[in-house]
All heavy atoms as a GROMACS GRO file, in nm:
protein
  633
    1MET      N    1   0.085  -0.118   0.002
    1MET     CA    2   0.002   0.002  -0.004
    1MET      C    3   0.093   0.121   0.001
    1MET      O    4   0.163   0.146   0.089
    1MET     CB    5  -0.084  -0.002   0.123
    1MET     CG    6  -0.185   0.114   0.128
    1MET     SD    7  -0.295   0.086   0.267
    1MET     CE    8  -0.269   0.251   0.350
    2THR      N    9   0.078   0.203  -0.104
    2THR     CA   10   0.157   0.321  -0.122
    2THR      C   11   0.064   0.441  -0.099
    2THR      O   12  -0.037   0.455  -0.157
    2THR     CB   13   0.226   0.326  -0.256
    2THR    OG1   14   0.297   0.206  -0.277
    2THR    CG2   15   0.315   0.445  -0.272
    3ILE      N   16   0.120   0.528  -0.018
    3ILE     CA   17   0.049   0.658   0.007
    3ILE      C   18   0.126   0.766  -0.070
    3ILE      O   19   0.241   0.797  -0.048
    3ILE     CB   20   0.034   0.694   0.154
    3ILE    CG1   21  -0.049   0.583   0.233
    3ILE    CG2   22  -0.024   0.832   0.173
    3ILE    CD1   23  -0.056   0.611   0.376
    4THR      N   24   0.060   0.829  -0.162
    4THR     CA   25   0.125   0.934  -0.237
    4THR      C   26   0.105   1.075  -0.161
    4THR      O   27   0.027   1.080  -0.069
    4THR     CB   28   0.063   0.950  -0.378
    4THR    OG1   29  -0.080   0.985  -0.364
    4THR    CG2   30   0.078   0.821  -0.459
    5LEU      N   31   0.182   1.164  -0.196
    5LEU     CA   32   0.170   1.297  -0.134
    5LEU      C   33   0.035   1.359  -0.161
    5LEU      O   34  -0.022   1.425  -0.072
    5LEU     CB   35   0.272   1.400  -0.194
    5LEU     CG   36   0.423   1.363  -0.152
    5LEU    CD1   37   0.515   1.457  -0.220
    5LEU    CD2   38   0.434   1.370   0.000
    6ARG      N   39  -0.027   1.330  -0.270
    6ARG     CA   40  -0.164   1.387  -0.295
    6ARG      C   41  -0.266   1.325  -0.202
    6ARG      O   42  -0.348   1.395  -0.144
    6ARG     CB   43  -0.206   1.359  -0.443
    6ARG     CG   44  -0.341   1.409  -0.475
    6ARG     CD   45  -0.367   1.404  -0.624
    6ARG     NE   46  -0.267   1.490  -0.690
    6ARG     CZ   47  -0.262   1.509  -0.814
    6ARG    NH1   48  -0.340   1.444  -0.899
    6ARG    NH2   49  -0.178   1.589  -0.876
    7LYS      N   50  -0.261   1.192  -0.179
    7LYS     CA   51  -0.339   1.130  -0.087
    7LYS      C   52  -0.313   1.177   0.051
    7LYS      O   53  -0.413   1.191   0.132
    7LYS     CB   54  -0.329   0.975  -0.089
    7LYS     CG   55  -0.386   0.906  -0.214
    7LYS     CD   56  -0.361   0.764  -0.213
    7LYS     CE   57  -0.407   0.689  -0.337
    7LYS     NZ   58  -0.375   0.547  -0.330
    8LEU      N   59  -0.200   1.191   0.088
    8LEU     CA   60  -0.162   1.235   0.221
    8LEU      C   61  -0.211   1.381   0.246
    8LEU      O   62  -0.266   1.409   0.351
    8LEU     CB   63  -0.009   1.232   0.237
    8LEU     CG   64   0.038   1.263   0.383
    8LEU    CD1   65  -0.016   1.158   0.477
    8LEU    CD2   66   0.188   1.252   0.381
    9ALA      N   67  -0.207   1.465   0.143
    9ALA     CA   68  -0.254   1.600   0.164
    9ALA      C   69  -0.412   1.606   0.162
    9ALA      O   70  -0.466   1.693   0.221
    9ALA     CB   71  -0.206   1.684   0.040
   10SER      N   72  -0.473   1.509   0.110
   10SER     CA   73  -0.623   1.502   0.108
   10SER      C   74  -0.675   1.447   0.235
   10SER      O   75  -0.802   1.447   0.259
   10SER     CB   76  -0.672   1.423  -0.013
   10SER     OG   77  -0.643   1.290   0.009
   11LEU      N   78  -0.603   1.400   0.323
   11LEU     CA   79  -0.649   1.357   0.453
   11LEU      C   80  -0.708   1.462   0.533
   11LEU      O   81  -0.659   1.576   0.542
   11LEU     CB   82  -0.548   1.284   0.538
   11LEU     CG   83  -0.486   1.150   0.495
   11LEU    CD1   84  -0.367   1.112   0.584
   11LEU    CD2   85  -0.595   1.051   0.487
   12THR      N   86  -0.826   1.429   0.585
   12THR     CA   87  -0.901   1.538   0.667
   12THR      C   88  -0.829   1.547   0.801
   12THR      O   89  -0.760   1.452   0.846
   12THR     CB   90  -1.044   1.500   0.684
   12THR    OG1   91  -1.054   1.378   0.761
   12THR    CG2   92  -1.118   1.486   0.547
   13PRO      N   93  -0.854   1.654   0.872
   13PRO     CA   94  -0.793   1.668   1.007
   13PRO      C   95  -0.836   1.556   1.097
   13PRO      O   96  -0.761   1.510   1.186
   13PRO     CB   97  -0.848   1.797   1.057
   13PRO     CG   98  -0.873   1.878   0.934
   13PRO     CD   99  -0.918   1.777   0.836
   14MET      N  100  -0.964   1.494   1.074
   14MET     CA  101  -1.011   1.388   1.155
   14MET      C  102  -0.919   1.266   1.130
   14MET      O  103  -0.886   1.195   1.227
   14MET     CB  104  -1.151   1.354   1.125
   14MET     CG  105  -1.215   1.255   1.220
   14MET     SD  106  -1.388   1.232   1.192
   14MET     CE  107  -1.388   1.104   1.065
   15HIS      N  108  -0.886   1.236   1.012
   15HIS     CA  109  -0.802   1.119   0.985
   15HIS      C  110  -0.660   1.149   1.047
   15HIS      O  111  -0.604   1.050   1.104
   15HIS     CB  112  -0.782   1.101   0.827
   15HIS     CG  113  -0.906   1.049   0.760
   15HIS    ND1  114  -0.983   1.133   0.683
   15HIS    CD2  115  -0.958   0.929   0.771
   15HIS    CE1  116  -1.084   1.056   0.632
   15HIS    NE2  117  -1.073   0.936   0.675
   16SER      N  118  -0.613   1.261   1.034
   16SER     CA  119  -0.482   1.299   1.091
   16SER      C  120  -0.480   1.276   1.241
   16SER      O  121  -0.392   1.217   1.296
   16SER     CB  122  -0.436   1.438   1.049
   16SER     OG  123  -0.319   1.464   1.103
   17ASN      N  124  -0.584   1.323   1.308
   17ASN     CA  125  -0.592   1.312   1.456
   17ASN      C  126  -0.607   1.163   1.495
   17ASN      O  127  -0.556   1.125   1.589
   17ASN     CB  128  -0.710   1.390   1.509
   17ASN     CG  129  -0.679   1.539   1.504
   17ASN    OD1  130  -0.563   1.581   1.501
   17ASN    ND2  131  -0.778   1.615   1.507
   18SER      N  132  -0.679   1.087   1.411
   18SER     CA  133  -0.698   0.948   1.442
   18SER      C  134  -0.564   0.869   1.432
   18SER      O  135  -0.534   0.788   1.518
   18SER     CB  136  -0.801   0.883   1.350
   18SER     OG  137  -0.928   0.931   1.365
   19PHE      N  138  -0.491   0.905   1.324
   19PHE     CA  139  -0.359   0.840   1.311
   19PHE      C  140  -0.268   0.883   1.424
   19PHE      O  141  -0.196   0.794   1.482
   19PHE     CB  142  -0.294   0.891   1.178
   19PHE     CG  143  -0.167   0.837   1.161
   19PHE    CD1  144  -0.141   0.714   1.126
   19PHE    CD2  145  -0.058   0.922   1.177
   19PHE    CE1  146  -0.006   0.665   1.107
   19PHE    CE2  147   0.076   0.881   1.154
   19PHE     CZ  148   0.097   0.743   1.117
   20ARG      N  149  -0.266   1.002   1.470
   20ARG     CA  150  -0.177   1.043   1.580
   20ARG      C  151  -0.222   0.974   1.707
   20ARG      O  152  -0.139   0.928   1.782
   20ARG     CB  153  -0.188   1.194   1.594
   20ARG     CG  154  -0.124   1.273   1.489
   20ARG     CD  155  -0.122   1.423   1.519
   20ARG     NE  156  -0.072   1.504   1.408
   20ARG     CZ  157  -0.118   1.609   1.360
   20ARG    NH1  158  -0.225   1.661   1.406
   20ARG    NH2  159  -0.061   1.664   1.251
   21LEU      N  160  -0.352   0.962   1.736
   21LEU     CA  161  -0.400   0.895   1.855
   21LEU      C  162  -0.356   0.745   1.849
   21LEU      O  163  -0.310   0.688   1.945
   21LEU     CB  164  -0.557   0.900   1.865
   21LEU     CG  165  -0.613   0.827   1.977
   21LEU    CD1  166  -0.562   0.896   2.116
   21LEU    CD2  167  -0.765   0.844   1.977
   22ALA      N  168  -0.373   0.677   1.731
   22ALA     CA  169  -0.331   0.540   1.726
   22ALA      C  170  -0.180   0.523   1.746
   22ALA      O  171  -0.133   0.433   1.818
   22ALA     CB  172  -0.378   0.484   1.584
   23ALA      N  173  -0.111   0.612   1.690
   23ALA     CA  174   0.040   0.612   1.705
   23ALA      C  175   0.083   0.625   1.851
   23ALA      O  176   0.162   0.556   1.907
   23ALA     CB  177   0.110   0.707   1.617
   24ALA      N  178   0.016   0.725   1.916
   24ALA     CA  179   0.045   0.753   2.060
   24ALA      C  180   0.013   0.629   2.149
   24ALA      O  181   0.091   0.596   2.239
   24ALA     CB  182  -0.030   0.874   2.104
   25CYS      N  183  -0.102   0.569   2.110
   25CYS     CA  184  -0.146   0.454   2.199
   25CYS      C  185  -0.041   0.339   2.175
   25CYS      O  186  -0.010   0.266   2.274
   25CYS     CB  187  -0.289   0.405   2.159
   25CYS     SG  188  -0.414   0.524   2.219
   26LEU      N  189  -0.001   0.313   2.052
   26LEU     CA  190   0.096   0.210   2.022
   26LEU      C  191   0.222   0.236   2.095
   26LEU      O  192   0.287   0.144   2.150
   26LEU     CB  193   0.113   0.196   1.878
   26LEU     CG  194   0.194   0.076   1.825
   26LEU    CD1  195   0.141  -0.057   1.869
   26LEU    CD2  196   0.197   0.080   1.677
   27PHE      N  197   0.274   0.359   2.088
   27PHE     CA  198   0.392   0.393   2.156
   27PHE      C  199   0.384   0.377   2.305
   27PHE      O  200   0.477   0.325   2.362
   27PHE     CB  201   0.436   0.542   2.122
   27PHE     CG  202   0.554   0.596   2.200
   27PHE    CD1  203   0.678   0.547   2.155
   27PHE    CD2  204   0.542   0.671   2.312
   27PHE    CE1  205   0.791   0.598   2.234
   27PHE    CE2  206   0.646   0.720   2.376
   27PHE     CZ  207   0.775   0.676   2.335
   28LEU      N  208   0.278   0.421   2.364
   28LEU     CA  209   0.258   0.406   2.510
   28LEU      C  210   0.254   0.255   2.552
   28LEU      O  211   0.312   0.214   2.662
   28LEU     CB  212   0.139   0.478   2.562
   28LEU     CG  213   0.160   0.638   2.560
   28LEU    CD1  214   0.025   0.698   2.603
   28LEU    CD2  215   0.263   0.673   2.653
   29ALA      N  216   0.181   0.185   2.480
   29ALA     CA  217   0.180   0.036   2.507
   29ALA      C  218   0.307  -0.030   2.504
   29ALA      O  219   0.336  -0.116   2.590
   29ALA     CB  220   0.081  -0.029   2.414
   30THR      N  221   0.398   0.000   2.407
   30THR     CA  222   0.522  -0.068   2.396
   30THR      C  223   0.618  -0.008   2.505
   30THR      O  224   0.706  -0.081   2.556
   30THR     CB  225   0.589  -0.048   2.257
   30THR    OG1  226   0.593   0.093   2.223
   30THR    CG2  227   0.505  -0.119   2.155
   31SER      N  228   0.607   0.122   2.534
   31SER     CA  229   0.699   0.178   2.641
   31SER      C  230   0.665   0.125   2.775
   31SER      O  231   0.761   0.110   2.855
   31SER     CB  232   0.691   0.326   2.634
   31SER     OG  233   0.565   0.373   2.673
   32VAL      N  234   0.540   0.106   2.808
   32VAL     CA  235   0.500   0.046   2.940
   32VAL      C  236   0.551  -0.098   2.942
   32VAL      O  237   0.608  -0.138   3.047
   32VAL     CB  238   0.348   0.054   2.960
   32VAL    CG1  239   0.306  -0.022   3.081
   32VAL    CG2  240   0.308   0.205   2.968
   33ALA      N  241   0.537  -0.176   2.838
   33ALA     CA  242   0.582  -0.315   2.843
   33ALA      C  243   0.745  -0.317   2.857
   33ALA      O  244   0.794  -0.402   2.924
   33ALA     CB  245   0.541  -0.384   2.713
   34ARG      N  246   0.807  -0.226   2.800
   34ARG     CA  247   0.955  -0.221   2.804
   34ARG      C  248   1.005  -0.167   2.934
   34ARG      O  249   1.120  -0.187   2.969
   34ARG     CB  250   1.009  -0.137   2.691
   34ARG     CG  251   0.986  -0.199   2.557
   34ARG     CD  252   1.079  -0.314   2.538
   34ARG     NE  253   1.053  -0.377   2.406
   34ARG     CZ  254   1.025  -0.501   2.388
   34ARG    NH1  255   1.036  -0.576   2.489
   34ARG    NH2  256   1.002  -0.551   2.272
   35ALA      N  257   0.923  -0.095   3.013
   35ALA     CA  258   0.968  -0.036   3.136
   35ALA      C  259   1.016  -0.143   3.230
   35ALA      O  260   1.097  -0.122   3.323
   35ALA     CB  261   0.865   0.054   3.199
   36GLU      N  262   0.953  -0.269   3.229
   36GLU     CA  263   0.982  -0.373   3.320
   36GLU      C  264   1.106  -0.455   3.280
   36GLU      O  265   1.163  -0.521   3.357
   36GLU     CB  266   0.858  -0.461   3.333
   36GLU     CG  267   0.736  -0.390   3.380
   36GLU     CD  268   0.614  -0.481   3.368
   36GLU    OE1  269   0.626  -0.587   3.315
   36GLU    OE2  270   0.511  -0.434   3.410
   37GLU      N  271   1.145  -0.445   3.158
   37GLU     CA  272   1.258  -0.522   3.101
   37GLU      C  273   1.385  -0.437   3.104
   37GLU      O  274   1.382  -0.318   3.076
   37GLU     CB  275   1.227  -0.569   2.959
   37GLU     CG  276   1.109  -0.656   2.952
   37GLU     CD  277   1.074  -0.702   2.809
   37GLU    OE1  278   1.144  -0.662   2.723
   37GLU    OE2  279   0.972  -0.770   2.788
   38PRO      N  280   1.502  -0.500   3.134
   38PRO     CA  281   1.625  -0.427   3.122
   38PRO      C  282   1.661  -0.398   2.982
   38PRO      O  283   1.613  -0.463   2.890
   38PRO     CB  284   1.726  -0.524   3.181
   38PRO     CG  285   1.661  -0.668   3.166
   38PRO     CD  286   1.516  -0.642   3.166
   39PRO      N  287   1.736  -0.288   2.973
   39PRO     CA  288   1.781  -0.244   2.827
   39PRO      C  289   1.863  -0.360   2.764
   39PRO      O  290   1.928  -0.439   2.825
   39PRO     CB  291   1.865  -0.120   2.848
   39PRO     CG  292   1.833  -0.075   2.989
   39PRO     CD  293   1.784  -0.202   3.065
   40LEU      N  294   1.856  -0.359   2.632
   40LEU     CA  295   1.933  -0.465   2.558
   40LEU      C  296   2.082  -0.451   2.590
   40LEU      O  297   2.155  -0.557   2.602
   40LEU     CB  298   1.908  -0.442   2.401
   40LEU     CG  299   1.771  -0.485   2.361
   40LEU    CD1  300   1.762  -0.454   2.211
   40LEU    CD2  301   1.744  -0.629   2.380
   41ARG      N  302   2.136  -0.334   2.608
   41ARG     CA  303   2.279  -0.319   2.642
   41ARG      C  304   2.315  -0.390   2.772
   41ARG      O  305   2.413  -0.458   2.776
   41ARG     CB  306   2.303  -0.166   2.654
   41ARG     CG  307   2.448  -0.140   2.690
   41ARG     CD  308   2.478   0.006   2.700
   41ARG     NE  309   2.361   0.084   2.742
   41ARG     CZ  310   2.352   0.219   2.727
   41ARG    NH1  311   2.450   0.281   2.675
   41ARG    NH2  312   2.241   0.278   2.759
   42ASP      N  313   2.225  -0.386   2.869
   42ASP     CA  314   2.250  -0.453   2.996
   42ASP      C  315   2.242  -0.610   2.981
   42ASP      O  316   2.324  -0.674   3.039
   42ASP     CB  317   2.152  -0.407   3.104
   42ASP     CG  318   2.168  -0.265   3.149
   42ASP    OD1  319   2.275  -0.209   3.107
   42ASP    OD2  320   2.079  -0.210   3.216
   43LEU      N  321   2.154  -0.659   2.904
   43LEU     CA  322   2.145  -0.796   2.876
   43LEU      C  323   2.268  -0.847   2.806
   43LEU      O  324   2.319  -0.951   2.845
   43LEU     CB  325   2.021  -0.828   2.789
   43LEU     CG  326   1.877  -0.824   2.863
   43LEU    CD1  327   1.770  -0.840   2.762
   43LEU    CD2  328   1.867  -0.920   2.978
   44LEU      N  329   2.314  -0.768   2.714
   44LEU     CA  330   2.428  -0.814   2.635
   44LEU      C  331   2.558  -0.809   2.730
   44LEU      O  332   2.632  -0.902   2.733
   44LEU     CB  333   2.453  -0.726   2.514
   44LEU     CG  334   2.577  -0.767   2.428
   44LEU    CD1  335   2.562  -0.901   2.369
   44LEU    CD2  336   2.586  -0.661   2.316
   45ARG      N  337   2.567  -0.707   2.817
   45ARG     CA  338   2.672  -0.699   2.905
   45ARG      C  339   2.673  -0.812   3.001
   45ARG      O  340   2.781  -0.872   3.023
   45ARG     CB  341   2.660  -0.561   2.985
   45ARG     CG  342   2.774  -0.545   3.080
   45ARG     CD  343   2.742  -0.451   3.187
   45ARG     NE  344   2.623  -0.496   3.268
   45ARG     CZ  345   2.530  -0.415   3.315
   45ARG    NH1  346   2.531  -0.288   3.297
   45ARG    NH2  347   2.427  -0.466   3.375
   46ASP      N  348   2.555  -0.845   3.051
   46ASP     CA  349   2.550  -0.961   3.153
   46ASP      C  350   2.588  -1.093   3.079
   46ASP      O  351   2.643  -1.174   3.150
   46ASP     CB  352   2.408  -0.965   3.212
   46ASP     CG  353   2.376  -0.847   3.301
   46ASP    OD1  354   2.468  -0.771   3.340
   46ASP    OD2  355   2.256  -0.823   3.324
   47GLY      N  356   2.544  -1.105   2.956
   47GLY     CA  357   2.583  -1.227   2.885
   47GLY      C  358   2.730  -1.242   2.862
   47GLY      O  359   2.788  -1.345   2.883
   48LEU      N  360   2.790  -1.126   2.820
   48LEU     CA  361   2.935  -1.128   2.805
   48LEU      C  362   3.012  -1.160   2.941
   48LEU      O  363   3.111  -1.234   2.942
   48LEU     CB  364   2.982  -0.999   2.751
   48LEU     CG  365   2.939  -0.979   2.599
   48LEU    CD1  366   2.975  -0.826   2.560
   48LEU    CD2  367   3.023  -1.070   2.514
   49TYR      N  368   2.960  -1.100   3.050
   49TYR     CA  369   3.018  -1.115   3.178
   49TYR      C  370   3.012  -1.260   3.215
   49TYR      O  371   3.113  -1.325   3.258
   49TYR     CB  372   2.958  -1.027   3.284
   49TYR     CG  373   3.016  -1.038   3.421
   49TYR    CD1  374   3.128  -0.970   3.452
   49TYR    CD2  375   2.960  -1.123   3.514
   49TYR    CE1  376   3.182  -0.977   3.583
   49TYR    CE2  377   3.015  -1.140   3.637
   49TYR     CZ  378   3.129  -1.066   3.669
   49TYR     OH  379   3.186  -1.080   3.793
   50ALA      N  380   2.901  -1.325   3.204
   50ALA     CA  381   2.882  -1.462   3.234
   50ALA      C  382   2.966  -1.553   3.151
   50ALA      O  383   3.021  -1.653   3.203
   50ALA     CB  384   2.728  -1.502   3.224
   51GLU      N  385   2.980  -1.521   3.022
   51GLU     CA  386   3.060  -1.599   2.933
   51GLU      C  387   3.210  -1.589   2.969
   51GLU      O  388   3.281  -1.690   2.972
   51GLU     CB  389   3.031  -1.561   2.799
   51GLU     CG  390   3.111  -1.649   2.694
   51GLU     CD  391   3.069  -1.609   2.546
   51GLU    OE1  392   3.004  -1.510   2.526
   51GLU    OE2  393   3.116  -1.682   2.464
   52GLU      N  394   3.261  -1.466   2.977
   52GLU     CA  395   3.399  -1.444   2.985
   52GLU      C  396   3.456  -1.442   3.121
   52GLU      O  397   3.574  -1.483   3.144
   52GLU     CB  398   3.432  -1.320   2.909
   52GLU     CG  399   3.400  -1.325   2.764
   52GLU     CD  400   3.429  -1.191   2.685
   52GLU    OE1  401   3.486  -1.092   2.751
   52GLU    OE2  402   3.402  -1.182   2.569
   53VAL      N  403   3.384  -1.393   3.222
   53VAL     CA  404   3.441  -1.379   3.353
   53VAL      C  405   3.404  -1.496   3.438
   53VAL      O  406   3.500  -1.567   3.497
   53VAL     CB  407   3.389  -1.250   3.417
   53VAL    CG1  408   3.441  -1.239   3.565
   53VAL    CG2  409   3.437  -1.124   3.338
   54THR      N  410   3.280  -1.534   3.451
   54THR     CA  411   3.238  -1.643   3.531
   54THR      C  412   3.241  -1.777   3.462
   54THR      O  413   3.223  -1.886   3.523
   54THR     CB  414   3.101  -1.623   3.597
   54THR    OG1  415   3.006  -1.620   3.490
   54THR    CG2  416   3.091  -1.491   3.674
   55ARG      N  417   3.262  -1.779   3.335
   55ARG     CA  418   3.263  -1.899   3.252
   55ARG      C  419   3.139  -1.984   3.263
   55ARG      O  420   3.141  -2.109   3.260
   55ARG     CB  421   3.386  -1.989   3.285
   55ARG     CG  422   3.517  -1.918   3.264
   55ARG     CD  423   3.555  -1.908   3.125
   55ARG     NE  424   3.690  -1.843   3.110
   55ARG     CZ  425   3.726  -1.785   3.012
   55ARG    NH1  426   3.646  -1.772   2.904
   55ARG    NH2  427   3.851  -1.739   3.007
   56ASP      N  428   3.025  -1.914   3.279
   56ASP     CA  429   2.899  -1.988   3.293
   56ASP      C  430   2.825  -1.975   3.160
   56ASP      O  431   2.753  -1.876   3.135
   56ASP     CB  432   2.812  -1.920   3.400
   56ASP     CG  433   2.677  -1.995   3.438
   56ASP    OD1  434   2.655  -2.090   3.366
   56ASP    OD2  435   2.610  -1.950   3.516
   57SER      N  436   2.842  -2.075   3.071
   57SER     CA  437   2.787  -2.071   2.936
   57SER      C  438   2.638  -2.085   2.940
   57SER      O  439   2.573  -2.025   2.848
   57SER     CB  440   2.852  -2.177   2.851
   57SER     OG  441   2.823  -2.304   2.910
   58ASP      N  442   2.580  -2.148   3.034
   58ASP     CA  443   2.432  -2.153   3.040
   58ASP      C  444   2.362  -2.018   3.066
   58ASP      O  445   2.274  -1.981   3.005
   58ASP     CB  446   2.385  -2.254   3.147
   58ASP     CG  447   2.426  -2.400   3.113
   58ASP    OD1  448   2.428  -2.424   2.983
   58ASP    OD2  449   2.443  -2.484   3.201
   59ALA      N  450   2.423  -1.948   3.165
   59ALA     CA  451   2.378  -1.813   3.192
   59ALA      C  452   2.394  -1.725   3.074
   59ALA      O  453   2.311  -1.642   3.046
   59ALA     CB  454   2.442  -1.760   3.324
   60ALA      N  455   2.511  -1.733   3.012
   60ALA     CA  456   2.549  -1.647   2.896
   60ALA      C  457   2.440  -1.670   2.788
   60ALA      O  458   2.381  -1.576   2.728
   60ALA     CB  459   2.678  -1.667   2.855
   61ALA      N  460   2.413  -1.802   2.763
   61ALA     CA  461   2.314  -1.841   2.659
   61ALA      C  462   2.176  -1.783   2.687
   61ALA      O  463   2.105  -1.737   2.596
   61ALA     CB  464   2.304  -1.987   2.643
   62LYS      N  465   2.132  -1.785   2.815
   62LYS     CA  466   2.002  -1.720   2.848
   62LYS      C  467   1.999  -1.575   2.815
   62LYS      O  468   1.902  -1.522   2.766
   62LYS     CB  469   1.973  -1.756   2.996
   62LYS     CG  470   1.945  -1.894   3.028
   62LYS     CD  471   1.918  -1.922   3.166
   62LYS     CE  472   1.894  -2.069   3.194
   62LYS     NZ  473   1.876  -2.099   3.334
   63HIS      N  474   2.103  -1.499   2.850
   63HIS     CA  475   2.107  -1.365   2.823
   63HIS      C  476   2.106  -1.338   2.676
   63HIS      O  477   2.039  -1.244   2.628
   63HIS     CB  478   2.234  -1.301   2.886
   63HIS     CG  479   2.232  -1.283   3.038
   63HIS    ND1  480   2.136  -1.207   3.103
   63HIS    CD2  481   2.292  -1.346   3.134
   63HIS    CE1  482   2.153  -1.219   3.230
   63HIS    NE2  483   2.248  -1.310   3.251
   64TYR      N  484   2.182  -1.410   2.604
   64TYR     CA  485   2.187  -1.393   2.451
   64TYR      C  486   2.056  -1.420   2.392
   64TYR      O  487   2.014  -1.353   2.300
   64TYR     CB  488   2.296  -1.475   2.397
   64TYR     CG  489   2.438  -1.446   2.435
   64TYR    CD1  490   2.534  -1.534   2.440
   64TYR    CD2  491   2.476  -1.310   2.463
   64TYR    CE1  492   2.666  -1.502   2.487
   64TYR    CE2  493   2.601  -1.281   2.498
   64TYR     CZ  494   2.700  -1.370   2.509
   64TYR     OH  495   2.818  -1.332   2.545
   65GLU      N  496   1.986  -1.524   2.438
   65GLU     CA  497   1.853  -1.558   2.383
   65GLU      C  498   1.755  -1.446   2.410
   65GLU      O  499   1.674  -1.418   2.322
   65GLU     CB  500   1.801  -1.689   2.452
   65GLU     CG  501   1.874  -1.813   2.399
   65GLU     CD  502   1.834  -1.937   2.476
   65GLU    OE1  503   1.745  -1.934   2.570
   65GLU    OE2  504   1.886  -2.047   2.440
   66LYS      N  505   1.756  -1.380   2.524
   66LYS     CA  506   1.670  -1.264   2.554
   66LYS      C  507   1.704  -1.153   2.457
   66LYS      O  508   1.612  -1.089   2.418
   66LYS     CB  509   1.687  -1.223   2.698
   66LYS     CG  510   1.640  -1.312   2.800
   66LYS     CD  511   1.661  -1.265   2.943
   66LYS     CE  512   1.619  -1.366   3.048
   66LYS     NZ  513   1.645  -1.315   3.182
   67VAL      N  514   1.825  -1.122   2.433
   67VAL     CA  515   1.865  -1.022   2.341
   67VAL      C  516   1.811  -1.051   2.203
   67VAL      O  517   1.749  -0.962   2.138
   67VAL     CB  518   2.018  -1.001   2.326
   67VAL    CG1  519   2.056  -0.911   2.222
   67VAL    CG2  520   2.071  -0.949   2.467
   68LEU      N  521   1.830  -1.176   2.153
   68LEU     CA  522   1.779  -1.211   2.023
   68LEU      C  523   1.627  -1.206   2.016
   68LEU      O  524   1.569  -1.163   1.912
   68LEU     CB  525   1.826  -1.348   1.984
   68LEU     CG  526   1.974  -1.355   1.959
   68LEU    CD1  527   2.014  -1.505   1.943
   68LEU    CD2  528   2.023  -1.271   1.841
   69ALA      N  529   1.552  -1.244   2.124
   69ALA     CA  530   1.408  -1.240   2.118
   69ALA      C  531   1.361  -1.092   2.111
   69ALA      O  532   1.264  -1.065   2.035
   69ALA     CB  533   1.354  -1.304   2.244
   70ARG      N  534   1.422  -1.003   2.192
   70ARG     CA  535   1.384  -0.871   2.186
   70ARG      C  536   1.408  -0.802   2.054
   70ARG      O  537   1.334  -0.715   2.003
   70ARG     CB  538   1.447  -0.789   2.300
   70ARG     CG  539   1.408  -0.838   2.432
   70ARG     CD  540   1.340  -0.751   2.530
   70ARG     NE  541   1.366  -0.611   2.518
   70ARG     CZ  542   1.437  -0.537   2.603
   70ARG    NH1  543   1.489  -0.596   2.706
   70ARG    NH2  544   1.446  -0.407   2.588
   71HIS      N  545   1.529  -0.841   1.989
   71HIS     CA  546   1.556  -0.790   1.861
   71HIS      C  547   1.451  -0.828   1.757
   71HIS      O  548   1.410  -0.748   1.679
   71HIS     CB  549   1.693  -0.836   1.812
   71HIS     CG  550   1.728  -0.801   1.677
   71HIS    ND1  551   1.739  -0.675   1.625
   71HIS    CD2  552   1.740  -0.875   1.563
   71HIS    CE1  553   1.764  -0.669   1.497
   71HIS    NE2  554   1.770  -0.800   1.458
   72ALA      N  555   1.407  -0.949   1.759
   72ALA     CA  556   1.300  -0.996   1.671
   72ALA      C  557   1.173  -0.920   1.685
   72ALA      O  558   1.104  -0.882   1.591
   72ALA     CB  559   1.284  -1.147   1.693
   73GLU      N  560   1.139  -0.891   1.810
   73GLU     CA  561   1.022  -0.810   1.846
   73GLU      C  562   1.027  -0.675   1.785
   73GLU      O  563   0.935  -0.625   1.724
   73GLU     CB  564   0.996  -0.801   1.998
   73GLU     CG  565   0.953  -0.932   2.065
   73GLU     CD  566   0.957  -0.923   2.208
   73GLU    OE1  567   0.966  -0.808   2.260
   73GLU    OE2  568   0.951  -1.021   2.276
   74GLN      N  569   1.140  -0.609   1.802
   74GLN     CA  570   1.158  -0.475   1.755
   74GLN      C  571   1.159  -0.463   1.602
   74GLN      O  572   1.110  -0.381   1.541
   74GLN     CB  573   1.292  -0.415   1.812
   74GLN     CG  574   1.286  -0.382   1.959
   74GLN     CD  575   1.412  -0.331   2.011
   74GLN    OE1  576   1.507  -0.315   1.934
   74GLN    NE2  577   1.416  -0.300   2.138
   75ARG      N  578   1.216  -0.576   1.540
   75ARG     CA  579   1.219  -0.577   1.398
   75ARG      C  580   1.072  -0.586   1.339
   75ARG      O  581   1.049  -0.514   1.245
   75ARG     CB  582   1.302  -0.697   1.350
   75ARG     CG  583   1.325  -0.704   1.202
   75ARG     CD  584   1.409  -0.816   1.163
   75ARG     NE  585   1.434  -0.822   1.030
   75ARG     CZ  586   1.505  -0.910   0.962
   75ARG    NH1  587   1.552  -1.006   1.028
   75ARG    NH2  588   1.518  -0.906   0.831
   76ALA      N  589   0.986  -0.664   1.396
   76ALA     CA  590   0.851  -0.680   1.358
   76ALA      C  591   0.782  -0.546   1.378
   76ALA      O  592   0.696  -0.511   1.297
   76ALA     CB  593   0.780  -0.795   1.422
   77PHE      N  594   0.809  -0.481   1.489
   77PHE     CA  595   0.737  -0.355   1.521
   77PHE      C  596   0.784  -0.242   1.418
   77PHE      O  597   0.704  -0.172   1.376
   77PHE     CB  598   0.779  -0.315   1.656
   77PHE     CG  599   0.724  -0.179   1.702
   77PHE    CD1  600   0.583  -0.158   1.725
   77PHE    CD2  601   0.811  -0.067   1.705
   77PHE    CE1  602   0.544  -0.036   1.754
   77PHE    CE2  603   0.760   0.050   1.744
   77PHE     CZ  604   0.631   0.071   1.761
   78ALA      N  605   0.908  -0.242   1.385
   78ALA     CA  606   0.957  -0.146   1.282
   78ALA      C  607   0.895  -0.178   1.154
   78ALA      O  608   0.861  -0.081   1.078
   78ALA     CB  609   1.114  -0.152   1.281
   79ALA      N  610   0.885  -0.295   1.120
   79ALA     CA  611   0.821  -0.330   0.986
   79ALA      C  612   0.676  -0.287   0.982
   79ALA      O  613   0.629  -0.238   0.877
   79ALA     CB  614   0.834  -0.480   0.951
   80SER      N  615   0.607  -0.306   1.094
   80SER     CA  616   0.472  -0.267   1.096
   80SER      C  617   0.460  -0.112   1.095
   80SER      O  618   0.362  -0.059   1.030
   80SER     CB  619   0.400  -0.312   1.229
   80SER     OG  620   0.403  -0.448   1.231
   81ALA      N  621   0.546  -0.047   1.149
   81ALA     CA  622   0.544   0.096   1.148
   81ALA      C  623   0.570   0.155   1.013
   81ALA      O  624   0.505   0.251   0.973
   81ALA     CB  625   0.652   0.157   1.247
   82LEU      N  626   0.658   0.090   0.939
   82LEU     CA  627   0.684   0.134   0.806
   82LEU      C  628   0.561   0.106   0.711
   82LEU      O  629   0.523   0.187   0.628
   82LEU     CB  630   0.803   0.056   0.743
   82LEU     CG  631   0.931   0.101   0.794
   82LEU    CD1  632   1.043   0.016   0.740
   82LEU    CD2  633   0.961   0.239   0.756
   0.00000   0.00000   0.00000
């Protein structure tokens, strides 16, 4: 689905406000869900620490799996936004 500039310019203010409201709701929903999870940087750091310092490969693998799972979620979200 391609939106041309002409179509975009023809949107009524009501459409524009609906789009803004939907985008704000989506942003808030994802930010609230992410508030409980540690940042990806911290997960990666903890994985590297477990792997290289404590030599605990199981703990490192768990941290790396969390990083990969969150990356996949963000990729799908970015594709939806586009």
